[in-house]
MOPAC internal coordinates of N, CA, C and O (Angstrom, degrees):
PM7 1SCF
backbone

  N    0.0000 0     0.00 0     0.00 0    0    0    0
  C    1.4387 1     0.00 0     0.00 0    1    0    0
  C    1.5190 1   110.83 1     0.00 0    2    1    0
  O    1.2310 1   120.59 1   141.01 1    3    2    1
  N    1.3224 1   116.49 1   -38.99 1    3    2    1
  C    1.4593 1   119.47 1   179.69 1    5    3    2
  C    1.5243 1   110.88 1   -59.65 1    6    5    3
  O    1.2310 1   120.43 1   141.11 1    7    6    5
  N    1.3310 1   116.79 1   -38.89 1    7    6    5
  C    1.4620 1   120.77 1   179.57 1    9    7    6
  C    1.5207 1   111.14 1   -63.26 1   10    9    7
  O    1.2310 1   120.70 1   152.20 1   11   10    9
  N    1.3318 1   116.26 1   -27.80 1   11   10    9
  C    1.4618 1   120.93 1   179.49 1   13   11   10
  C    1.5269 1   111.60 1   -91.97 1   14   13   11
  O    1.2310 1   120.47 1   178.65 1   15   14   13
  N    1.3340 1   116.71 1    -1.35 1   15   14   13
  C    1.4569 1   121.04 1   178.53 1   17   15   14
  C    1.5149 1   113.52 1    71.53 1   18   17   15
  O    1.2310 1   120.37 1  -147.52 1   19   18   17
  N    1.3271 1   116.90 1    32.48 1   19   18   17
  C    1.4571 1   120.27 1  -178.62 1   21   19   18
  C    1.5261 1   110.16 1  -120.26 1   22   21   19
  O    1.2310 1   121.20 1   -43.89 1   23   22   21
  N    1.3071 1   115.31 1   136.11 1   23   22   21
  C    1.4566 1   120.66 1   177.34 1   25   23   22
  C    1.5233 1   110.07 1   -89.51 1   26   25   23
  O    1.2310 1   120.97 1   -14.45 1   27   26   25
  N    1.3185 1   115.76 1   165.55 1   27   26   25
  C    1.4619 1   120.21 1   175.86 1   29   27   26
  C    1.5243 1   110.23 1   -60.05 1   30   29   27
  O    1.2310 1   120.58 1   140.13 1   31   30   29
  N    1.3119 1   116.50 1   -39.87 1   31   30   29
  C    1.4688 1   120.69 1  -179.45 1   33   31   30
  C    1.5249 1   111.09 1   -63.42 1   34   33   31
  O    1.2310 1   120.41 1   136.59 1   35   34   33
  N    1.3320 1   116.82 1   -43.41 1   35   34   33
  C    1.4683 1   120.62 1   179.58 1   37   35   34
  C    1.5249 1   110.84 1   -65.22 1   38   37   35
  O    1.2310 1   120.52 1   138.89 1   39   38   37
  N    1.3365 1   116.60 1   -41.11 1   39   38   37
  C    1.4656 1   120.25 1   177.72 1   41   39   38
  C    1.5214 1   110.15 1   -63.19 1   42   41   39
  O    1.2310 1   120.57 1   136.42 1   43   42   41
  N    1.3152 1   116.53 1   -43.58 1   43   42   41
  C    1.4642 1   120.79 1   179.09 1   45   43   42
  C    1.5257 1   111.00 1   -59.60 1   46   45   43
  O    1.2310 1   120.45 1   139.14 1   47   46   45
  N    1.3106 1   116.75 1   -40.86 1   47   46   45
  C    1.4664 1   120.11 1   179.22 1   49   47   46
  C    1.5252 1   110.63 1   -64.39 1   50   49   47
  O    1.2310 1   120.10 1   137.40 1   51   50   49
  N    1.3396 1   117.42 1   -42.60 1   51   50   49
  C    1.4660 1   120.78 1   179.35 1   53   51   50
  C    1.5212 1   111.74 1   -66.01 1   54   53   51
  O    1.2310 1   120.54 1   149.08 1   55   54   53
  N    1.3391 1   116.57 1   -30.92 1   55   54   53
  C    1.4634 1   121.00 1  -177.60 1   57   55   54
  C    1.5247 1   112.49 1   -93.00 1   58   57   55
  O    1.2310 1   120.51 1   175.24 1   59   58   57
  N    1.3378 1   116.63 1    -4.76 1   59   58   57
  C    1.4587 1   121.87 1  -178.16 1   61   59   58
  C    1.5327 1   111.27 1    59.52 1   62   61   59
  O    1.2310 1   121.29 1  -130.32 1   63   62   61
  N    1.3283 1   115.14 1    49.68 1   63   62   61
  C    1.4633 1   120.72 1   176.13 1   65   63   62
  C    1.5251 1   107.35 1  -142.37 1   66   65   63
  O    1.2310 1   120.45 1     1.01 1   67   66   65
  N    1.3175 1   116.75 1  -178.99 1   67   66   65
  C    1.4601 1   120.08 1  -177.66 1   69   67   66
  C    1.5258 1   111.90 1   -86.65 1   70   69   67
  O    1.2310 1   121.23 1   -25.50 1   71   70   69
  N    1.3194 1   115.26 1   154.50 1   71   70   69
  C    1.4622 1   120.91 1   175.71 1   73   71   70
  C    1.5206 1   109.28 1   -64.65 1   74   73   71
  O    1.2310 1   120.31 1   147.41 1   75   74   73
  N    1.3243 1   117.00 1   -32.59 1   75   74   73
  C    1.4598 1   121.35 1   179.02 1   77   75   74
  C    1.5238 1   110.71 1   -62.46 1   78   77   75
  O    1.2310 1   120.34 1   140.18 1   79   78   77
  N    1.3307 1   116.95 1   -39.82 1   79   78   77
  C    1.4661 1   120.79 1   178.30 1   81   79   78
  C    1.5270 1   110.20 1   -63.79 1   82   81   79
  O    1.2310 1   120.28 1   135.43 1   83   82   81
  N    1.3322 1   117.08 1   -44.57 1   83   82   81
  C    1.4639 1   121.43 1   178.85 1   85   83   82
  C    1.5240 1   109.67 1   -59.93 1   86   85   83
  O    1.2310 1   120.38 1   136.01 1   87   86   85
  N    1.3093 1   116.88 1   -43.99 1   87   86   85
  C    1.4582 1   121.49 1   179.56 1   89   87   86
  C    1.5246 1   110.99 1   -59.80 1   90   89   87
  O    1.2310 1   120.31 1   134.64 1   91   90   89
  N    1.3236 1   117.02 1   -45.36 1   91   90   89
  C    1.4691 1   121.20 1   179.40 1   93   91   90
  C    1.5228 1   111.33 1   -62.97 1   94   93   91
  O    1.2310 1   120.37 1   138.47 1   95   94   93
  N    1.3166 1   116.91 1   -41.53 1   95   94   93
  C    1.4681 1   121.12 1   179.59 1   97   95   94
  C    1.5236 1   110.11 1   -63.22 1   98   97   95
  O    1.2310 1   120.33 1   133.33 1   99   98   97
  N    1.3230 1   116.97 1   -46.67 1   99   98   97
  C    1.4613 1   121.16 1  -177.43 1  101   99   98
  C    1.5238 1   112.53 1   -67.10 1  102  101   99
  O    1.2310 1   120.57 1   152.42 1  103  102  101
  N    1.3231 1   116.51 1   -27.58 1  103  102  101
  C    1.4674 1   120.77 1   178.45 1  105  103  102
  C    1.5243 1   112.25 1   -89.04 1  106  105  103
  O    1.2310 1   120.58 1   177.66 1  107  106  105
  N    1.3376 1   116.49 1    -2.34 1  107  106  105
  C    1.4574 1   120.34 1   179.43 1  109  107  106
  C    1.5144 1   113.97 1    78.33 1  110  109  107
  O    1.2310 1   120.11 1  -161.88 1  111  110  109
  N    1.3059 1   117.40 1    18.12 1  111  110  109
  C    1.4650 1   121.73 1  -179.61 1  113  111  110
  C    1.5250 1   112.80 1   -94.32 1  114  113  111
  O    1.2310 1   120.93 1   172.71 1  115  114  113
  N    1.3106 1   115.83 1    -7.29 1  115  114  113
  C    1.4697 1   121.75 1  -178.96 1  117  115  114
  C    1.5194 1   108.09 1  -135.04 1  118  117  115
  O    1.2310 1   120.59 1   -46.43 1  119  118  117
  N    1.3129 1   116.47 1   133.57 1  119  118  117
  C    1.4599 1   120.91 1   176.30 1  121  119  118
  C    1.5227 1   109.76 1   -78.94 1  122  121  119
  O    1.2310 1   121.32 1   -33.87 1  123  122  121
  N    1.3308 1   115.08 1   146.13 1  123  122  121
  C    1.4584 1   120.19 1   178.67 1  125  123  122
  C    1.5159 1   110.30 1  -102.71 1  126  125  123
  O    1.2310 1   121.30 1   -35.62 1  127  126  125
  N    1.3044 1   115.12 1   144.38 1  127  126  125
  C    1.4608 1   120.27 1   172.61 1  129  127  126
  C    1.5256 1   108.14 1   -88.79 1  130  129  127
  O    1.2310 1   120.91 1   -12.07 1  131  130  129
  N    1.3079 1   115.86 1   167.93 1  131  130  129
  C    1.4633 1   120.69 1   175.53 1  133  131  130
  C    1.5277 1   109.73 1   -60.78 1  134  133  131
  O    1.2310 1   120.75 1   142.74 1  135  134  133
  N    1.3098 1   116.18 1   -37.26 1  135  134  133
  C    1.4695 1   120.82 1   178.34 1  137  135  134
  C    1.5318 1   110.75 1   -61.26 1  138  137  135
  O    1.2310 1   120.60 1   137.73 1  139  138  137
  N    1.3342 1   116.46 1   -42.27 1  139  138  137
  C    1.4588 1   120.51 1   178.95 1  141  139  138
  C    1.5207 1   110.95 1   -64.09 1  142  141  139
  O    1.2310 1   120.21 1   137.62 1  143  142  141
  N    1.3343 1   117.21 1   -42.38 1  143  142  141
  C    1.4647 1   120.49 1   177.11 1  145  143  142
  C    1.5247 1   111.01 1   -59.25 1  146  145  143
  O    1.2310 1   120.47 1   138.44 1  147  146  145
  N    1.3077 1   116.70 1   -41.56 1  147  146  145
  C    1.4691 1   120.86 1   178.97 1  149  147  146
  C    1.5252 1   111.10 1   -64.89 1  150  149  147
  O    1.2310 1   120.27 1   141.40 1  151  150  149
  N    1.3279 1   117.08 1   -38.60 1  151  150  149
  C    1.4616 1   120.92 1   178.11 1  153  151  150
  C    1.5257 1   110.83 1   -65.51 1  154  153  151
  O    1.2310 1   120.66 1   140.80 1  155  154  153
  N    1.3349 1   116.34 1   -39.20 1  155  154  153
  C    1.4629 1   120.31 1   178.25 1  157  155  154
  C    1.5222 1   109.98 1   -64.49 1  158  157  155
  O    1.2310 1   120.58 1   135.44 1  159  158  157
  N    1.3307 1   116.49 1   -44.56 1  159  158  157
  C    1.4683 1   120.46 1   177.48 1  161  159  158
  C    1.5237 1   110.85 1   -55.49 1  162  161  159
  O    1.2310 1   121.02 1   132.95 1  163  162  161
  N    1.3127 1   115.65 1   -47.05 1  163  162  161
  C    1.4626 1   120.47 1  -177.56 1  165  163  162
  C    1.5287 1   111.02 1   -66.88 1  166  165  163
  O    1.2310 1   120.39 1   135.50 1  167  166  165
  N    1.3245 1   116.86 1   -44.50 1  167  166  165
  C    1.4619 1   120.96 1  -177.21 1  169  167  166
  C    1.5239 1   112.28 1   -65.48 1  170  169  167
  O    1.2310 1   120.44 1   142.31 1  171  170  169
  N    1.3390 1   116.77 1   -37.69 1  171  170  169
  C    1.4609 1   120.84 1  -177.98 1  173  171  170
  C    1.5238 1   113.01 1   -95.18 1  174  173  171
  O    1.2310 1   120.70 1   173.64 1  175  174  173
  N    1.3260 1   116.28 1    -6.36 1  175  174  173
  C    1.4658 1   122.24 1  -176.67 1  177  175  174
  C    1.5302 1   110.72 1    54.41 1  178  177  175
  O    1.2310 1   121.81 1  -129.86 1  179  178  177
  N    1.3548 1   114.15 1    50.14 1  179  178  177
  C    1.4660 1   121.71 1   178.06 1  181  179  178
  C    1.5235 1   109.03 1  -132.46 1  182  181  179
  O    1.2310 1   120.87 1   -18.09 1  183  182  181
  N    1.3189 1   115.94 1   161.91 1  183  182  181
  C    1.4615 1   121.73 1   176.59 1  185  183  182
  C    1.5212 1   108.15 1  -104.25 1  186  185  183
  O    1.2310 1   120.18 1   -55.96 1  187  186  185
  N    1.3196 1   117.27 1   124.04 1  187  186  185
  C    1.4618 1   122.64 1   178.00 1  189  187  186
  C    1.5175 1   109.79 1  -109.74 1  190  189  187
  O    1.2310 1   121.18 1   135.02 1  191  190  189
  N    1.3132 1   115.35 1   -44.98 1  191  190  189
  C    1.4598 1   120.93 1  -177.19 1  193  191  190
  C    1.5177 1   111.25 1   -92.28 1  194  193  191
  O    1.2310 1   120.69 1   -33.69 1  195  194  193
  N    1.3139 1   116.29 1   146.31 1  195  194  193
  C    1.4598 1   122.18 1   176.16 1  197  195  194
  C    1.5200 1   107.88 1   -86.04 1  198  197  195
  O    1.2310 1   120.59 1   -68.57 1  199  198  197
  N    1.3086 1   116.47 1   111.43 1  199  198  197
  C    1.4651 1   120.44 1  -177.55 1  201  199  198
  C    1.5227 1   112.21 1   -87.40 1  202  201  199
  O    1.2310 1   119.91 1  -174.49 1  203  202  201
  N    1.3246 1   117.78 1     5.51 1  203  202  201
  C    1.4602 1   121.70 1  -179.98 1  205  203  202
  C    1.5219 1   112.63 1   -92.93 1  206  205  203
  O    1.2310 1   120.25 1  -167.11 1  207  206  205
  N    1.3052 1   117.13 1    12.89 1  207  206  205
  C    1.4593 1   121.14 1   179.78 1  209  207  206
  C    1.5210 1   108.70 1   -73.89 1  210  209  207
  O    1.2310 1   120.81 1   -49.31 1  211  210  209
  N    1.3311 1   116.06 1   130.69 1  211  210  209
  C    1.4589 1   120.77 1   179.44 1  213  211  210
  C    1.5217 1   109.38 1  -103.40 1  214  213  211
  O    1.2310 1   121.03 1   -50.44 1  215  214  213
  N    1.3088 1   115.63 1   129.56 1  215  214  213
  C    1.4561 1   121.93 1   179.10 1  217  215  214
  C    1.5136 1   108.61 1   -94.89 1  218  217  215
  O    1.2310 1   120.61 1   -48.55 1  219  218  217
  N    1.3348 1   116.45 1   131.45 1  219  218  217
  C    1.4681 1   120.50 1  -179.80 1  221  219  218
  C    1.5048 1   110.63 1   -95.01 1  222  221  219
  O    1.2310 1   120.10 1   180.00 1  223  222  221

């Protein structure tokens, strides 16, 4: 996040959650849902998940 110039507070605002939640996630104290990962991708304009996975 620092490389992107974004603070935890700014990310929390973009994701509509608390800064405390972001802090817990980044410290590994809180598990993330797939929905949360998608929100982070959108807020930071980055790709985290590989969308090329094929389901059989």
